[in-house]
N, C-alpha and C positions, 0 to 999 in steps of 0.2 A: 686661077680665077676657075680651070678647068675643071681641076680636081673638088674645089668648093662645090659645083653645082651639083657634081656628081657625089658626095655625103652628102647634098640638101636632096636631091632625089632619093634616094638611099633611107634617110630619116623620116620623109613622106612613108617609105615603101615599113619603115619598119611601123611608126605608128600607124597604118591603116589598115595593118596584118593583125600589129594588137588589140587597137579598137574592134579589129571583127571576133578577136578571142574573149570579149566582154565577154557574149551569147553564154559562150561556153564554159565563162571560172564562174557566171555571177545564177547560171543554172544548176551546179553540184553545188554551190552557194545554199542556192533558195529552198536544197533536198533537207536541210538543219532551221533555215533561220528565214523569218518573212521577209519581206521585201524594204519596206522599214525599215529593218535590221540592218540588210547586205549595203542597203544602199547609205546609211550613216556608218557604220564603220569603212568603209570603206575611203569613206572623203574626211573620215577623223584620220585614218594610218596615211594618208595623199598629205593633207595640211599639217602632218610631223613632218613630212618628208621636206613640204615645201613652209614652213612657216622659218627656220634657220634664214635660207635663201630671201624672203621677203626682208626679215631685221636684218640685212644683208641690202640690201639695196633700198632701204627704205624710202622703197617710194606708194605713199599711203592715201587714201582717197582726197582730197579735199571738200571742206564743207559742203559747197554748192552742187559737190557731184554726188555727194553721197546716196540721196535720193537713186538717182539714176543705177551705182553700184548695188544701193541693196531690191531694185525692182530684176536687176540682171544674176543677180542671187538667186531670190526665189526662184525664177522664172527655169531658171537652167542649173540648180542644183537639188531642190527638195522636189519641185513640182514636176519637170520633166523627167528625172531620173526617177520616181517614186512611179510616173505612169509605165515610163520602160520597161522597168525590176516591174513589176505590176505584168504588163502585158508580156513579160518574156516567160513571166512563173507557168498565165494559165495557156497560150500557143506556140509551146517551144525554140530550144534557139534557130531552129532553118526556118523557120516563117519570122522573124522578130531580123534574123539579120536580111531576107527576105527584103521586105517591108523597107527594114533604112537604104533604102537605095533609092527609098523616094527623096531623100532626101537634100539631096541636088533640084530636084525639081519646084520641092518649095519653101528654098534658097532662091531659086528663081523669082517665085510667085511672089513671095517676097520685099523683094528688088522693085517690085513694078509697083506691088500696094506701100510701101513708103520712102520710096529714092526714086519716081517716076520713073522708072527706065521702062525701056520698051521691050518688050516679049519677041517680040516679030514670031513669023510662023512657023520657025523650027523647033522655037519651046513653047506656042502653044502646041505645036502638035505632037512632043515632047510630054508634053500636062496628061495628053489625050492619053496615050499611048500607058503612062505610068498610071492614070487611074481604072482603066482598059487590065494592069498587070497586077492593080490591087484588088478589081473586084475576084480575081482567077481565084489567087492567095485566098482569100476569103474564103470563098465557094472550095477549097480545094477538096478529099474527100479526107478524111482523118484529119478534121478537125475537133476534138473532143471538147472546147470549149467554143465552139463556134465560132462566133462575130463579136467578143466583148475582147478579148486579149491583141486580135491586130488590131480592134480601136483607138483598143488602149495605147498602142504603140505608135499608130501615128497622131492621135493628140501630143504623142509625147516628140517628137517627129514637128511639130507646128511648135510646140513650145522652145526646140535648140531653137527652130528657127528664127524665133522674137529673142530669140537668149544671143544667136550670128547678130542682129540688124545692132542690139544695144551694146557689146561688146565692140564694134564697128566703129560703133559710135564713139564710144569711151577712146578703143588706141587712138584717137583722133589727136586725144590730150596728154594719153598714160603712153609705157612702152608693151607691148606684148605681154610681158611680163608681168606687170602690177598691174592688169585687166585680168588673168588667167589666176594671179597669186589672190590676186583679192577676192577676186568671185568666187572660189571655191573654200577662204578660209570663212568668208560673212555665209557662202551655204551649207557648208558646216553649221555653224551655229545656230544655225535657224532647227536644223537635224538636232541635235543633240537636246535641245530638250523634249520635245518632241515624242525622242526615244525616252527621255527618262519616267514621259509622263503615261506612255499608251507600255511597251513594254521590254524590257531589257534584258538581249539574249545573254543566257546560261555560258559565259567568258569561258568560265575552269573546265566543263565539259566538252567543248564543241571536237568534233574531228580534228586531227591534222590536214585533212584537204582540205575542211574549210575555214582553217588558218592557211593554209597554205592560197588558197584560190582569194582571199580577202587581200593575203598581204599581196599577190595580184595583180587583184582591181586595183588598187589603194599606189601603190610604188609604180610599178610597168605601164599600167595603163589609163593613170591620171596622172599625178606626178609627173612623170617619165613624156608620155608622151602628148601632152598638150603643148609643152618645151618646143620638143624635137617640129610638132608641125608648124608651131608661130615662127621656128626660126624657117623651116623648109619654104613653106607658104611662100616669106617676107625675097627668100631666096631664085625662086623660080615662079614665081606669080602664080595669080586666084586660075589659071586654066591647066596647066599641068597640075597641079595640086588638085584639083576637081576630079581629074581623068584618073593617076594616082587613088584618092581617095576612094573609090568604088572596090579597089580591093576589099575594102572595111566588111562588104554584106558577103559577097564573093568569100570570103575566107570565115566568116562565122557560119555563113552556112556547111561550107567543105564539114567542116570542128564539129559544126551537128550531127554530120552524117556518121564523121568516122569517126568521133571519139563517144558520142553521147548514142552514138545508135540510134538517131530520129528514124523513123518513119517517113517517108518522103511520096509522092504525084509525079501523076505527069501534070497536074495544072497548076502545083505549085510551083515546082521547076518554070514551067511555064512564063508563068506570072511573074514570076523574080528575072525569064532575063529578060523582059518584056521593058518591068523597071528597070535593070541594068543599062537597054539601050537604051532609054529613057535619060537616063541619070549618064552616060556619056554624051546624048548630043549634044546635049546644055551645058558640059564640061568644054566642049572643044572650042 
């Protein structure tokens, strides 16, 4: 039992760090591709990995639940991911990663709005501190795109919060693997026609670095990590998972500086620190 919990903790740590690397891989891929192209190719690759598992498991949406699956797929994949990667292109990896620290606070607020949970003084204080941190990041020197990139990232986090609420309810009737897999597959089916209508990427002329980043985004940062996270979450619980999840923005910000050499400022790190402190507060 002890070794199983240790493995679950390691799975959560790996998933969080892998998700943190999304901002670096995405930023590199965006040098050659548009946000729509990166998001679509990422999920096409992830779907190719997940499809054999889904065919083996054979747990598909029942007709009465299909509208809920379609809504969760649209909000969690095409909409949220397009907003996130467009924001990433405008704001950079460091800013995007630090803003992602606001996600646990948004989840707490969604629990108040949709599940009638009580937030308490600590939750409302965390919300105020996180909001202050967002303001510091948006107003930090060196933001070439101004407020547009951070605003798109925050909009994507709102969509992700709605997706979590929908997925939670679906997981009352389906396994985590079935919910995650079906949402990714349906979301990919929504993305592909849009890509054909808008602009197909020149697949034959893409650089090797771009293909490597797309493969990492699709296989490691999507198909593998979603399953590891769901398994770890089931084994150790929400609170511990929430604390470990704060490795994601920290990892993304550090990689943005070390790998991409992005410029930072005191206001950026101070804002990020406030957001992370608020996230840890609501996760404990």
